[in-house]
N, C-alpha and C positions, 0 to 999 in steps of 0.2 A: 888692326888688336886692340890697337892704345885708344881710338877712338869708342870703340866697341865697351871699354871700361869702364871712361869716361862717363859715357851716356847713361851706363849702367849704376854709376855712383850718382849721380846726377839725378836719376829720377828714384834712386831711395832718400839722396838728402828734400827732396819734394815730398814723398809719402812720408816723411819723419816731421816733416814744416807741418802738411796738412796735422795727423796724427795730433801731434802738443797743441794746435788751432782749435781743435774739436775737443780734447780734451779738458783746454781752457774754457771755452765756451758752454760744455758741458759740468765745467767746476769740480771733474775727476782732477784733473791738476791744479792744485792749491795755489796759485801764482798770478799774476795781473799781466794783462795782455801785453803792457809794452817792453816783456820778455822776448816777444816773439820778434824783436828785430835782431838781437844773440843768436835766436835760433834760424835766423833766414840766412845771416851774415854771416855768420859763423860755425860752417856744417861742421858735424859730429860735437865738438866742441860745445856750441850751444845748446844741443839739446842734453848733453850729458850735465851742464850747470845747471839747466831749467828741472832736470829730473831732482836732480841733488836738492835741490834748494824746497822740492817738492815734497820730498823725502823728511827734510830738516824741518819744515813747518807741519808737517802730519805727525813726526816724533816728538817736536816739540811744542805743541797746540797750549797743553798746558802751563806750560813753562810764561806763552808768549802772553798767556791771558791772566798770570800770575803778575807777571809784570805790570801791567796796567792796574793792578787793584784799586791802586792809590787812587785813581779816578773813577773807576767804574768798577762795582763787586754785582756779578752774576749769579743771582742763586734759580732756583728751581723752576719761574716765573716770571714774567714782566713787570707787574705790581712788587715784588720784592726784589727788584734792583736797587741799589741806592748808590748813589753819588757821593764821596768824599771832599770838600773844598779843602783847596789850600790854603786859604787864610785861617782856617781853624782846623786846630790837627786832631778834633774829635769830634766835628759838628760831620751831620749826617743827613742827608738830605734825599729823598723818597726823588726818583725820577721826575714823573709827572710832574712834581712840585716843583722841581728844580726850574723848569721853563717859567715860572710866576715867577719869579724872582727880577726884580729891580738890577740885576747885573747882568749885563747882554754879553762880557766878556766869558761868566760862565754856564751861559746859555750855549754860546757857539762852542766853548769847548767841549759842553757836553754832549753837540750835538756830532763833531767833530770825532767823537770817542766811539760815538754808536757805527758812524760810518766806514770807520774803521776797524770795528770787532767785526759785526754781520749784521747788514742792515736788518734782510729779512727777519729777526729776530723781534726786531723793534718795529713792529708795524704800528701796532698802537699810538705810539710812543711817537713817533713818527706824523701820525694824522693828526694828534695836537699839534706837532710843531708846525704845520701846518697854517696854523688859527693865530698863530703868533707875531705880535704888534714887530717885532725884530726882523725888516727886510733881509737878512742876511739868511739868520736860520731860516727862514719860512724856504728861502733857495736853497738852501742844502738839502733842507728836508723833502721839497718835491722832487728834486735831483735824482735824489735818493730812491725815490717813490717810481719813477720815469724808467730809472737802470734797472731797479726791480721786475717791472713791468714789462720791459723790453727782454729780460733772459726768462723771465716766465713764457712771454710769445711763440719765444725761439725754442724753448724747450717741447711746448707744448705741440708746435710744425712737428718738431722730429719724432714724438709718440705717435703723432696723427697719423704719418707715413708708415711709420711700424706698425701700425696696428690695421690702416688698408692693405697692407702685404699681407698680413699674419691674423686674420680676424676669428681664429679660431685656438691661436697660442693662445693658452691661459696665464700663460708666464707674462707675456705682452698685455691681457685685457688686464691685469694684476696692477701693474703697472703705471697701465693708464687708468686707472684709479686711483690710484694712492697720487697719481700724481696731481688731480682733477682736484681732490679733498685738501689739499694740500694749498691747491689755486683758490678754491672758490674761498677758503678758511681767512686767506688775508684779506680780501674785500676790495681789493683793487680792482676790479672789474666796474665798467660800467654796467645800470642796470639791466640794458636789453642784453648783453652780452653775457651778464650773470645769469641771466633767466636761459640763456640759450646754451652756457656749459652747463647750467645746473641740470637742464633735460636731458643733456647728452649722458650725465653721470648716473641719471637715474637709468638709463636706457643699459648702461654699461654694470650697474649695480642688478640691475634684472638679470640680465645674462649670468654674470657671476653668480649668484643666488641659484640661479636653474642649472648649474657645472658644479658647484658647491657650496652646498647652504653654511654660512659664518654670521655667528653673532655679529660680529661686528660688521659687514655686510649688511645686514637685516638694520640694525642700527642707523646706518647711514644711510641708507635709501628710506627708510619710513621718517627721520630726520628733512629731508630735500624732498619729499611730497608732501610734510603737513607745510613748508617754506613755502612751497609752489600752491596752496592749501586743494591738492590733489589729494583730496579725504576720501574719496570712493579707495584707491588704488593704495592707501596709508593705513585704509581698515584692511583692505587683504593682507596685503604684510603684516600687518599688528597678528593677524590671526594664523599665520604662518609659524609667527615668531614664539606664540603661543605653543601652537602644537611641537618644538623642539625645544623654548628655552621657558618651559613657564615659569618655574622657580628663579628666574633672573632678576634680578630689581631692573637690569636694564628694558626689560618689555613692560612692567608694571611703570616704571616713569612714563615712558612712551605711550601709552595705553591713556593715562590719567590724563595726558598734555593732548591728548586727541580729543578726550573725553570734554577738555574744558574748554578746548579752542571751538569744539561743537556744544558747546553749552548743552551737554548731554548730563544735567544731575543727577538724574536714577543712573543710569550705569556707571559716572564716580563715582558715589556712595557706595556703590553694589561693589567694584573694583578696590576701594578701601576696606570694605569691613573682608572682603575675598581676602585680600594681602592679610590683615590680621587674625583671620580665621585657622589661613593657611603657615603663619608663620614664614612668610617672606622676608629673608633677612636682608636689613638695608645697611650701606654701609655708614658711614658719615654724611659724604659725597651725596648719597639719595636719601639720604632724612631731610641736611638741605633742600634738595631737588622738588623733594615733595612737603616743604615743612608751611607752606601755606594751606593746604588741605588735610596734614595730619595735626595740625593745631586749633582747626575749624573744632 
């Protein structure tokens, strides 16, 4: 009887270890990989400590970020990031410009701050850092991008397996689409692999649009078709969008882009005139996107 209890506890411990490892790999648990050691070698208490640390990190994320504000302040997007140097109390330098400073210590400290925060949010900065003349900065940037690529590849394999098992599950399809959208936006795929994944993304978006039409799905689908220069399919989707979202600026922006890329001058002029006649509302972002033609 005793050995059965011990075997059951050992099996339970193994399951906990596997669950924690999967949680760390999929970033569900916000802890470092090296914390698997106490999980494995300190049964129960190791798992408990990891869970406590995870909830502490999640609950105190704002405090952790605020603690680092003396070096790195993150606003809405990459080009609003600022770096506060320690040498001058009120001197503020844009992140992308900080890489150009002739101060190796500042550049390296900047890259380390990015790596310790969330490298995935600073992909454009890491790409610029790869071209820096500081070998150490280049090394850190390439290492971060390689690790990000590995994480994305692992997540891609997981979602591909789930989709293969449940191809008709709308939730799995939505998750697959959302992941590929995020992955492709990072710009870390090689040209051939990017094209393959973009074509897969298009097939998934088309299937999703057939199941439940959505504006965002139409936008992603049309944008990817234009990137692959699949103008025939792009026109079909634009016609579908016109039928469902005629008064949305997103449709008109994409249609104008389509006409411009196809060099359809007459159609483009007609579209701009129709927008004016129908009083299509354009946000500041929409006006910026169409500024080249609106000012013409």
